[in-house]
C-alpha positions as a printed Julia matrix, in Angstrom:
326×3 Matrix{Float64}:
 -63.19  -0.83   58.58
 -60.73  -3.64   59.32
 -60.19  -4.21   55.61
 -59.27  -0.52   55.12
 -56.65  -0.68   57.89
 -55.07  -3.77   56.35
 -54.91  -2.12   52.92
 -53.38   1.07   54.39
 -50.77  -0.99   56.22
 -49.85  -2.88   53.03
 -49.54   0.38   51.06
 -47.2    1.75   53.72
 -45.1   -1.38   53.52
 -44.78  -1.35   49.7
 -41.61   0.88   49.69
 -40.0   -1.38   52.27
 -40.87  -4.52   50.31
 -38.79  -3.22   47.4
 -35.67  -3.4    49.57
 -33.69  -6.39   50.78
 -31.66  -6.36   53.97
 -28.04  -7.42   53.73
 -24.69  -6.73   55.37
 -23.81  -3.66   53.25
 -22.32  -0.9    55.38
 -21.61   2.73   54.64
 -17.86   3.19   54.71
 -15.14   5.82   54.59
 -12.78   5.82   51.6
 -10.03   8.07   50.27
 -11.3   10.1    47.32
  -8.88  11.66   44.85
  -9.41  15.37   44.27
  -8.91  16.34   40.63
  -7.71  19.73   39.42
  -8.85  20.86   35.96
  -6.15  22.56   33.89
  -5.48  23.01   30.19
  -2.58  21.27   28.48
  -1.08  21.92   25.05
  -0.25  19.28   22.46
   3.44  19.77   21.66
   6.09  17.92   19.71
   8.82  16.41   21.85
  11.49  17.97   19.62
  11.05  21.28   17.79
  14.18  21.95   15.74
  14.6   24.74   13.18
  15.95  23.85    9.75
  18.51  26.63    9.23
  20.25  28.03    6.2
  23.98  27.33    6.17
  24.53  29.88    3.41
  23.62  33.52    3.06
  21.91  34.52   -0.16
  18.59  34.39   -1.95
  16.01  31.71   -1.14
  15.11  30.44   -4.61
  13.05  27.4    -3.65
  10.88  26.24   -0.73
   9.45  22.76   -1.26
   7.48  22.3     1.98
   4.45  23.85    3.65
   3.03  23.64    7.15
   1.72  20.18    8.0
   3.91  18.22    5.58
   5.79  15.15    6.78
   9.54  15.14    6.11
  12.38  12.7     6.69
  15.73  13.44    8.26
  18.13  14.86    5.64
  15.4   15.68    3.11
  16.01  18.88    1.15
  13.24  21.35    1.94
  14.66  24.57    0.42
  17.58  25.95   -1.59
  19.6   29.12   -1.12
  21.78  30.59   -3.86
  24.66  33.04   -3.43
  25.37  34.53   -6.87
  28.86  35.64   -5.81
  29.91  32.0    -5.56
  29.28  31.49   -9.29
  31.46  34.5   -10.1
  34.24  33.23   -7.83
  34.05  29.81   -9.49
  34.39  31.43  -12.91
  37.46  33.28  -11.68
  38.99  30.09  -10.34
  38.27  28.29  -13.63
  39.97  31.09  -15.59
  42.96  30.94  -13.24
  43.18  27.17  -13.66
  43.07  27.49  -17.43
  45.95  29.98  -17.33
  47.97  27.78  -14.96
  47.44  24.72  -17.12
  48.77  26.66  -20.12
  51.8   27.75  -18.08
  52.29  24.15  -16.97
  52.23  22.88  -20.55
  54.82  25.52  -21.56
  57.02  24.77  -18.52
  56.93  21.03  -19.18
  57.9   21.67  -22.82
  60.84  23.86  -21.68
  61.87  21.13  -19.23
  61.83  18.47  -21.96
  63.88  20.76  -24.26
  66.34  21.4   -21.45
  66.84  17.69  -20.88
  67.61  17.26  -24.59
  70.07  20.15  -24.55
  71.74  18.77  -21.42
  72.29  15.43  -23.16
  73.97  17.28  -25.99
  76.05  19.31  -23.55
  74.6   22.6   -24.68
  73.0   23.62  -21.34
  73.89  23.14  -17.69
  72.41  21.06  -14.92
  71.62  24.26  -12.99
  69.44  25.48  -15.86
  67.6   22.12  -15.93
  66.97  22.25  -12.17
  65.54  25.74  -12.58
  63.11  24.51  -15.25
  62.1   21.55  -13.07
  61.45  23.89  -10.13
  59.3   26.1   -12.33
  57.13  23.08  -13.24
  56.76  22.13   -9.55
  55.72  25.7    -8.64
  53.03  25.74  -11.31
  51.77  22.32  -10.19
  51.5   23.7    -6.63
  49.56  26.72   -7.84
  47.17  24.44   -9.74
  46.65  22.33   -6.59
  45.88  25.48   -4.57
  43.4   26.71   -7.15
  41.66  23.32   -7.29
  41.4   23.28   -3.49
  39.83  26.74   -3.56
  37.39  25.54   -6.19
  36.43  22.56   -4.01
  35.72  24.94   -1.12
  33.47  27.06   -3.3
  31.63  23.96   -4.57
  31.09  22.84   -0.98
  29.69  26.25   -0.1
  27.31  25.96   -3.05
  26.12  22.56   -1.79
  25.45  24.1     1.61
  22.76  26.15   -0.09
  20.53  23.07    0.24
  18.46  23.4     3.44
  17.97  19.95    4.98
  15.41  18.71    7.51
  17.3   18.03   10.77
  14.88  15.31   11.98
  11.95  13.25   10.78
   8.64  14.84   11.65
   6.03  17.4    10.7
   6.67  20.9     9.36
   5.23  23.26   11.97
   6.15  26.68   10.6
   7.65  28.12    7.41
   8.33  31.8     8.22
   9.94  32.7     4.86
   8.98  32.49    1.18
  10.87  32.0    -2.06
  12.66  35.18   -3.09
  13.57  36.18    0.47
  17.12  37.16    1.32
  18.37  35.03    4.2
  21.45  35.13    6.41
  23.57  32.17    7.51
  21.86  30.46   10.44
  18.41  31.88    9.69
  15.5   29.46   10.27
  13.75  28.41    7.08
  11.27  26.02    8.74
  10.58  24.44   12.13
  10.28  20.66   12.28
   8.42  18.91   15.09
   9.27  15.27   15.74
  10.17  12.68   18.32
   6.51  12.03   19.17
   3.82  14.25   20.66
   2.81  14.81   24.27
   0.78  17.12   26.48
   2.63  19.94   28.23
   0.94  21.29   31.35
   1.43  24.45   33.38
   0.25  23.59   36.9
  -0.06  26.16   39.73
   2.92  25.77   42.04
   0.72  25.14   45.11
  -0.11  21.75   43.6
   3.49  20.86   42.72
   4.15  18.82   45.86
   1.13  16.62   45.14
   2.33  15.6    41.68
   4.49  12.53   41.12
   5.92  11.09   37.95
   3.84   8.07   36.95
   0.52   9.53   38.14
  -2.54   8.75   36.03
  -3.96  11.81   34.27
  -7.46  12.17   32.82
  -7.8   13.87   29.46
 -11.16  15.0    28.13
 -11.36  15.06   24.35
 -13.92  15.01   21.57
 -13.99  11.2    21.64
 -14.5   10.96   25.4
 -12.2   10.6    28.38
  -8.71   9.17   27.98
  -5.98   8.38   30.45
  -2.35   9.46   30.28
   0.73   9.16   32.44
   2.75  11.96   33.99
   6.28  11.27   32.73
   8.23  14.46   33.48
   8.05  17.25   36.05
  10.46  20.1    35.38
  12.18  21.56   38.46
  12.1   25.2    37.36
   8.97  27.19   38.21
   7.96  29.75   35.58
   5.52  32.54   36.44
   4.23  30.61   39.44
   3.6   27.43   37.48
   5.24  24.03   37.29
   5.79  22.58   33.81
   4.98  18.88   33.37
   4.75  16.47   30.43
   2.07  13.81   29.98
   2.23  10.87   27.58
  -1.12   9.87   26.06
  -1.46   6.78   23.82
  -3.15   7.64   20.54
  -3.0   11.37   21.17
  -4.7   13.36   18.39
  -1.96  15.41   16.69
  -3.76  17.12   13.82
  -3.19  20.48   15.5
   0.02  21.15   17.41
  -0.35  23.58   20.36
  -4.07  22.74   20.59
  -5.44  23.12   24.13
  -6.89  20.05   25.86
  -8.74  19.87   29.19
  -6.76  17.76   31.67
  -7.61  16.67   35.22
  -4.73  16.16   37.64
  -4.78  14.28   40.96
  -3.73  17.02   43.39
  -4.99  15.77   46.78
  -6.98  13.09   48.59
  -9.82  13.42   51.1
 -11.91  11.09   53.23
 -15.55  10.64   52.31
 -18.46   8.46   53.37
 -19.74   6.46   50.4
 -22.59   4.05   49.8
 -23.4    1.75   46.86
 -25.37   3.5    44.15
 -28.21   0.94   44.45
 -28.78   1.89   48.09
 -30.09   5.34   47.1
 -33.57   6.32   46.1
 -35.16   9.66   45.23
 -38.66  10.83   46.11
 -40.13  14.31   45.8
 -36.75  15.81   45.0
 -35.04  14.31   48.06
 -32.45  11.52   48.26
 -32.91   8.69   50.72
 -30.99   5.71   52.02
 -32.66   2.96   54.03
 -30.82   1.86   57.15
 -31.5   -0.93   59.57
 -32.84   0.42   62.84
 -31.94  -0.9    66.32
 -34.96  -3.18   66.24
 -33.98  -4.55   62.79
 -36.67  -2.69   60.86
 -35.74  -0.63   57.77
 -35.89   3.13   58.25
 -35.52   5.73   55.48
 -33.16   8.63   56.05
 -32.71  11.79   54.05
 -29.13  12.41   52.85
 -27.26  14.95   50.76
 -25.34  13.21   47.98
 -22.17  14.3    46.23
 -20.14  12.92   43.36
 -20.41   9.41   41.94
 -17.14   7.43   41.91
 -15.97   4.06   40.64
 -13.9    2.2    43.26
 -12.57  -1.27   42.46
 -15.21  -1.63   39.77
 -18.09  -0.7    42.1
 -20.17   2.43   41.57
 -20.48   4.35   44.82
 -21.94   7.73   45.73
 -20.39  10.2    48.14
 -22.63  11.21   51.06
 -22.04  14.78   52.17
 -24.37  14.72   55.19
 -27.06  12.61   56.85
 -25.11   9.36   57.27
 -22.13   8.13   59.25
 -19.64   5.46   58.31
 -20.44   1.96   59.55
 -24.22   2.14   59.41
 -25.98  -0.91   57.98
 -27.8   -0.27   54.71
 -30.75  -1.9    53.03
 -30.14  -2.02   49.27
 -32.63  -1.96   46.44
 -33.52  -5.37   44.94
 -33.74  -3.91   41.41
């Protein structure tokens, strides 16, 4: 009979023997409350490459997703009227050059006649003026031709910045107007743009750490810009993320924002045990003996490198804990 009592006592003490008493206390800490929102991957700069000339789009050399450099030709627009105007200018220049050759010959003949005393100085001045007038007309025609050539060169559509082609809304053969967008170029880096409910706006600060959940796990970003204008009840903010995946612009990404803080009682994770579906902590009683207590646990957090568990009920801050040896 005595042996049975001793065995029963040892069995009852086995759970307690797995624990070691120390000076660990339950404590109150400030826990950050995170708000889950969706952000969109956007290019910092989205600039349309526009046509400077109205006419027919005869060539488009880019498609969505291509990388381009600043100043690279991505399309060409042709205005057929410019070719006709150039032909007219060339014909006018040919006529003026013929008139110039004839006027210069008359001027040379007049100089010879003046030396012989056959003609007058007034007649020679008139011939010289006629040559100057034709030279002026040739200069005007050449200037007009230069203008038309410049307009033809403006048919080349150039990429305004270095980046990725996001959209190409037109195709070769389309008729375009001056200023019409041929493609949209995204560049200047990529970032996450968030639309946060305005009730959380006062809790956001530039420089806050943001959690991003992606296919490769959780990443951290930094809140770099909060825009002052509220749109449709939401605050727009930008987040920089190192190594952000940019295969798809405007892709939605789950983001967690720090919007508030709250006080919570936490204990080390190794001070908890579970039996029969219940969670227990072991505390030191007034007489120094360990006593199990049922608690309701919450979220697990990492604070200063230590894994702690939030206690929702069953324990007060400052109680001495007995932690698991294992």
